[in-house]
SEKOLTI-622951 format. One record per residue: x, y, z of N, C-alpha, C in turn; residue number from 1; residue in one letter. Coordinates in steps of 0.001 Angstrom, whole numbers, plus 500000, padded with zeros to 6 digits. Atoms other than C-alpha are relative to their C-alpha. Layout:
N
     nX     nY     nZ    caX    caY    caZ     cX     cY     cZ num residuo
      X      Y      Z      X      Y      Z      X      Y      Z NUM       A
...
This chain:
92
     nX     nY     nZ    caX    caY    caZ     cX     cY     cZ num residuo
 499900 500459 501374 742243 236152 751447 498609 499534 499560   1       X
 501324 500391 500471 739081 235768 749368 500039 498613 499351   2       X
 500067 501368 500514 737880 232483 747905 500645 499852 498622   3       X
 499356 500077 501313 739159 233303 744403 501515 499906 500160   4       X
 498563 500063 499739 742668 233926 745716 500387 498656 500609   5       X
 499707 501309 499391 742502 230761 747828 499970 498894 498952   6       X
 500066 501000 501070 741460 228732 744772 501229 500094 499110   7       X
 498807 499835 500832 744302 230202 742698 501222 499414 500696   8       X
 498873 500534 499243 746792 229355 745430 499943 498481 500058   9       X
 500169 501453 499927 745405 225836 745831 500292 499341 498658  10       X
 499768 500531 501337 745430 225253 742078 501494 499966 499694  11       X
 498563 499957 500268 749047 226370 741769 500762 498984 500845  12       X
 499349 500990 499142 750096 224229 744730 499801 498593 499447  13       X
 500288 501327 500555 748390 221189 743207 500784 499758 498712  14       X
 499307 500175 501275 749888 221769 739767 501512 499879 500198  15       X
 498566 500124 499705 753397 222300 741161 500283 498609 500548  16       X
 499834 501355 499462 752980 219067 743111 499974 498964 498872  17       X
 500081 500943 501128 751941 217225 739933 501291 500037 499184  18       X
 498743 499862 500736 755009 218600 738147 501138 499343 500767  19       X
 498931 500580 499186 757308 217619 741012 499922 498486 500055  20       X
 500198 501455 499966 755825 214127 741061 500170 499359 498630  21       X
 499782 500517 501345 756396 213788 737322 498741 499543 499290  22       X
 501245 500407 500655 752737 213454 736373 499919 500610 498607  23       X
 500170 499570 501387 752101 213686 732652 498831 500969 499884  24       X
 501116 499082 500262 749881 216420 731276 498748 499251 499572  25       X
 501139 500834 500387 747625 213550 730152 499361 499264 501170  26       X
 500490 500731 498836 747081 212181 733657 498608 500485 500388  27       X
 501363 499592 499630 743386 212147 734598 499958 500902 501232  28       X
 499971 499178 498791 744217 213640 738012 500320 501462 499655  29       X
 499627 498649 500431 745830 216656 736320 498833 500642 499252  30       X
 501109 499463 500800 742984 217103 733823 498766 500276 500858  31       X
 501139 499780 499103 740358 216742 736560 500181 501261 500830  32       X
 499745 498799 499199 742037 219466 738612 499812 501263 499158  33       X
 500228 498859 500888 742012 221813 735615 498500 500223 499826  34       X
 501454 499884 500163 738327 221073 735056 499363 500631 501233  35       X
 500516 499451 498746 737610 221828 738715 500330 501494 500107  36       X
 499572 498603 499927 739589 225067 738542 499195 500877 499032  37       X
 500753 499216 500977 737863 226268 735367 498526 500115 500393  38       X
 501394 499935 499514 734452 225413 736835 499858 501040 501097  39       X
 500014 498988 498943 735283 227505 739882 500045 501397 499389  40       X
 499877 498686 500640 736382 230429 737705 498701 500404 499315  41       X
 501266 499720 500684 733197 230166 735644 498931 500433 501004  42       X
 501000 499652 498985 731081 230276 738812 500205 501406 500556  43       X
 499679 498655 499523 732813 233550 739699 499956 501041 498883  44       X
 500133 499075 501111 732266 235083 736260 501303 500345 499301  45       X
 498705 499768 500647 735902 234867 735121 500088 499207 498696  46       X
 499781 500782 501226 737025 233751 731636 500465 498588 500372  47       X
 499730 501342 499494 737087 229983 731987 499888 498895 498952  48       X
 500027 501055 501005 736956 228179 728662 501393 499383 499901  49       X
 498668 500578 500218 739778 225799 727794 500891 500921 499158  50       X
 499207 499070 500808 740891 228343 725165 500458 501197 500838  51       X
 499614 498905 499098 740870 231136 727772 501188 499578 500863  52       X
 498935 500517 499144 743059 228979 730004 501308 499898 499216  53       X
 498801 500097 500831 745501 228267 727180 500552 501397 499709  54       X
 499553 498627 500274 745640 231972 726259 500702 500596 501217  55       X
 499406 499467 498776 746379 232861 729863 501388 499402 500241  56       X
 498695 500617 499758 749212 230345 730151 501029 500447 498968  57       X
 499075 499475 501008 750727 231597 726894 500453 501409 500381  58       X
 499630 498674 499504 750641 235112 728325 501024 499873 501131  59       X
 499079 500183 498884 752361 233855 731477 501424 499716 499520  60       X
 498669 500328 500526 755245 232500 729402 500671 501231 499395  61       X
 499409 498863 500718 755741 235704 727404 500172 501239 500869  62       X
 499902 498853 499106 755316 238166 730285 501037 499701 501084  63       X
 498900 500257 499062 758521 238402 732333 499542 499917 501445  64       X
 500450 499981 498608 756758 239249 735593 499289 498691 500371  65       X
 500780 501196 499685 754286 236341 735479 500834 498725 499860  66       X
 499149 501190 500164 756806 233826 734127 500924 499843 501204  67       X
 499101 500074 498856 759256 234683 736895 499259 499620 501281  68       X
 500802 500338 498827 756508 234489 739511 499713 498494 500046  69       X
 500283 501438 500048 755562 230984 738364 501272 499173 500141  70       X
 498744 500752 499956 759146 229844 737910 500634 500032 501394  71       X
 499505 499970 498623 759956 230919 741475 499317 498939 500846  72       X
 500692 501072 499281 757377 228406 742655 500641 498649 499691  73       X
 499373 501244 500456 759015 225630 740611 500556 500243 498610  74       X
 499396 499850 501328 761450 225720 737718 499242 499117 499014  75       X
 500732 500714 501037 759582 224709 734570 498495 500070 500133  76       X
 501434 499993 499741 756157 225406 736049 499213 500751 498923  77       X
 500767 499237 500997 755082 228054 733526 499830 499198 498713  78       X
 500061 500800 501227 755864 225694 730645 499133 498750 500199  79       X
 500846 501147 499673 754246 222685 732340 498539 500424 499957  80       X
 501378 499516 499969 751097 224725 732950 499479 500250 498588  81       X
 500389 499765 501386 751046 225743 729291 499710 498688 499280  82       X
 500232 501303 500649 751350 222117 728146 498737 499343 500559  83       X
 501241 500508 499410 748599 221126 730576 498801 500665 499324  84       X
 501105 499258 500615 746348 223855 729130 499782 499572 498553  85       X
 500094 500433 501399 747121 222826 725558 499382 498614 499909  86       X
 500528 501365 499989 746419 219191 726316 498533 499983 500429  87       X
 501381 499941 499539 743230 220037 728198 499083 500469 498863  88       X
 500794 499499 501132 741938 222035 725217 499827 498928 498933  89       X
 500087 501006 501066 742732 219240 722772 499175 498777 500411  90       X
 500797 501132 499524 740862 216721 724948 498530 500376 500220  91       X
 501399 499567 499801 737621 218741 724997 499161 499692 498785  92       X
């Protein structure tokens, strides 16, 4: 597994944990993890602005394959991730 895949897996694990623990999308720990993830993506040349992240999470909700993939990790995860992205963008 390459470092980009490992980061994606780690990010999803962390975000699912935050959701399971009931952390608000406004929690500094959640926002810091998003910032870290987007910085990693930027260093690898991937779209990584807060707007890019929000666009991606909106796609995940509307695309059956991606929504189901995220929801299999944790029910409500695709929607939580979208709210995190929206909140992160509005706090920039």
